N, C-alpha and C positions, 0 to 999 in steps of 0.2 A: 514815444510815449502815449498810454491812453489817457482818457479823460480822467479816470479816477486819480491817476500819478501825477498829472500836472495840478489837480486839486489839492494833492498833499503836497506838492511844492509850493503851491500860491498861500496854502495854508500855513506853510512854515515861516515863509518870509513874513507874510501880517502878522502872526504872533510874535516874530521877533520884534517887529516894530511896535508893539503893544507893550514888549518888555523894557525896550530901551527907554520909551518913554517914562517907565518908573524908574530905571535904572539912573537917570539923571535926577533925579529928585532924592531928598531925605526919605527913607521909606522905613515902615515898622515891620518886625520879622515876628512872626508868630514860631510857635513849637508844636508839632504834631505830638501825637503819643510815643512814637518812637523816638523822640527827641529832635528828628529831622526838620530844618528851618522850612517855612512857609512864609512867601510873601503876595503883596497883593499882583505883583507880574505872573507868579505861577498861574493866579485864577483869572487872571486877564487872558494871558494865552490860551490857556484851556478853552475859555469861552470862545474865542476866535477859531482855534482849531475845530472844535466841535462844529461851530456854524458850517463849515466847509465839509467835514467828514461825514456830517449826519444825512447829507444829499446823496450819497453815495450807496445808502441801505445796507452797507456793510457794518456789522456791529463792532464796539468800539470800547478796547481796554484802555484806559487813562489812568494815570497815579491820580489825578486830581478828581475822578469821579467817583462814586460810591462803588465799592467793589461788588461785581456780579457773581452771583453763587456759581460754583462749577456747575451743579447740576442742570444749570440753562447752557453754561459757557461749552460745556463738552460736546454738545450737538453742532458747534459751530464748524463749517469747514474754512471759512476765512474770518479773519478779524484784522482791525487797526488796533497797533499797540502805540502807545503815546505818552512821551514825557513832555509836558509842555515846557518843563524850563528844567533842563538837565544840569546839575553842579549849582543850585541853589546856594550851597555853601561858596561856591568861587563867586557868584553874583554878589552876595553879600558882601566879601571881601573885595569887591569892585576889582578884579584882576583880568575881566573880560573873557576868563575860560570857562563860559556855560554856554549849553546849546538848547535846541529844539529837536526833538528825535520823534521822527514818525514812520513807522514800520508797517507794511504789509505783511500777515502771515496767511499760508495757502496750507491747509494740513500739516499745522504746528511748524512748517519751516518758513522763514523769514525769504521772502521772494523780491521786496522793493523797501529799499529805505533811505530817508530822507534826514540829513543832519545840517541843521543852519546853525551859522554861528553870529548873533546879531551884533557882537560890538565889533567885529570884523566886515560884517556884510558877507561872508563867505558860505556857499552851499556846496555840500556835498550830497552826490545822488548816486545808488547802485542799485542797478536792475539785473537781479539774478539770471532771468531769462535770456537776455542779449549778452550776459557775461561782460559786461562793461558798468564803470563807474568813473564819475569825473567829479572836479569841481570849477568853480567859476565864482567870480565876485559880482555880488549884485548890486547896480548903481542904485541910487536912492532914488525917489518918486515911486511911478507905478510901472516896474518892468513888466514886460511881457514875456512870459515863463519861455515859451517856445523859442522866441528871438534869444533868449537868455542863454537857452542851453546849446544854441550853435557857436557860440563863444568859449564853450567848456572845454577844460584841459582832462584828458583821461588820466586816471590813476593807473600806476603800476608799481607793484611792490618791488622791494629790492630783493638780491640773490647774493648769498654766501658773502655779507658784511664783515671786516675786520678793521675797526674793532665790533663786536656786537652791541647794538643800540637796544635797551631794553626800557619799555617807557612805563613809568610808575606813577601812582596816583600822587597827587599834591597833599591830599587829605589821608590817604589809607596805605601809606609804604609801612611796611610790618616785618617781622623776623622772617616769616614763612618766606617773604618775597625775596629778602635780602638772602635766605639760604639757597634758593632757587637759581638766584644769580651767582652763587659761589660755586653751585653745581655746573651751570653753564661753562665757567671759566675753566674747569677741570675737565669735563667731557669734551670742548671743542678746542681748548689750548690757545683760546683768545682773550684778549682783554674785555672787557664789557664798559660802555658808557651809560650811564642812567639819564633817560631822558623823562622830565616828570612834566606832567601834562594835567588837567583836571577833565571831568566830566567824560562825554562819549568821544572826544577828541583824541582820545588814547587809539582808540579802532581806526580811525583816520589817518594818524602818523602811520600806522602798519601799512593800511591799504596804499598808502602815497608812496611809500619808501623811504619815510624819514624815520624808521625804526623797523627794528626785526621780530622783537617779540614782545607780547604783552601777557604778562603772568597776571590773575587776579586771585588773591588769597585774603578776600574780603568780600562782607555781603554787597549783592547786588539784587536789583529787580529786573523782571523782565521788560519793562519799558526803559531802563536804562542800558540794555544791550540788544535790543530788537534790531532797530534801525543802523546801529554800528555791523551788527554782524551780517545783516544783508549787504553793506558795502564792501566788507572783506570778502564774502562768498561771491560776489559778483566780479572781483578780482582773482579769484581762484584759492582765497584763503578760507581755512577752517577754525571757527571758534568750537575747541574741545572741551567739553565737560569733563571734569576729573571723577565725576561721581560715575559716570557710563563710558567714558573712553569715547565716546561718540558727538558728532554735532550736539549742541543744544537744541532743544525744541519748547516751541512757544504753546502759550494757552494751556497752561499743564493747571493740574488741580492745586499746586502750590507756586504761585507766581514769585517766591523767591529762588534765585538762581543760586547753584553751587558754585564752587571753585571752577576757573578755568583758564585754557592758553589760546592764544592766537600767535601763530607762527608763520615766518617766511622760510624760504630754503635756508637752512644754517649751514 
């Protein structure tokens, strides 16, 4: 791990601590123009992450920062893409299924990703160059990141599962997804179990072999998917855009993602 990667990991853990401080309290919920919820936890986590990543001199795209015009972004060869609190709806419901997402993008490709689950103190990291991804439980206190990584468990996707396990969203299961599931049953002549999970944890389920397919037929933004895609890519999985038939790219002019699929070997 290089210095910038270690900073991103530490930033995610510290942001998680800031989120949990609010999570334990009664908190107010605001709503953005697109009706998505916003809490003080989103804002506090963003401030923590910015304090770490701004020292890397790599530009940052964050859900909670003012959007930077593409005329400036298009010249970037690298950038961080951040969702300080992914799954704010799950945070508001207090079901624990919310995450901190930090990804490093190089020439529009996710090359490093961190997903931290504050309620479980569980950390997922994927490094595409080394083709390794892992998870580790983060002890309370002030954990040393390098020491923490030595206790990590490598992630490995599943192969040829029966029944097929399809991961769906707690908030976005829809008819397109259900139709896709029916198509899987017909194509592979296997039964299908639905694994329901919130936020970017859906990517983690596939990367660690606890699900086989993640079909997304609902809106997401780049900060919702970049870290998860890096983790999946590090274990040899592709996140395929249904618009292009190719891997999803990042720092696009339009930060809204189209539909996509993540699959293991079926």
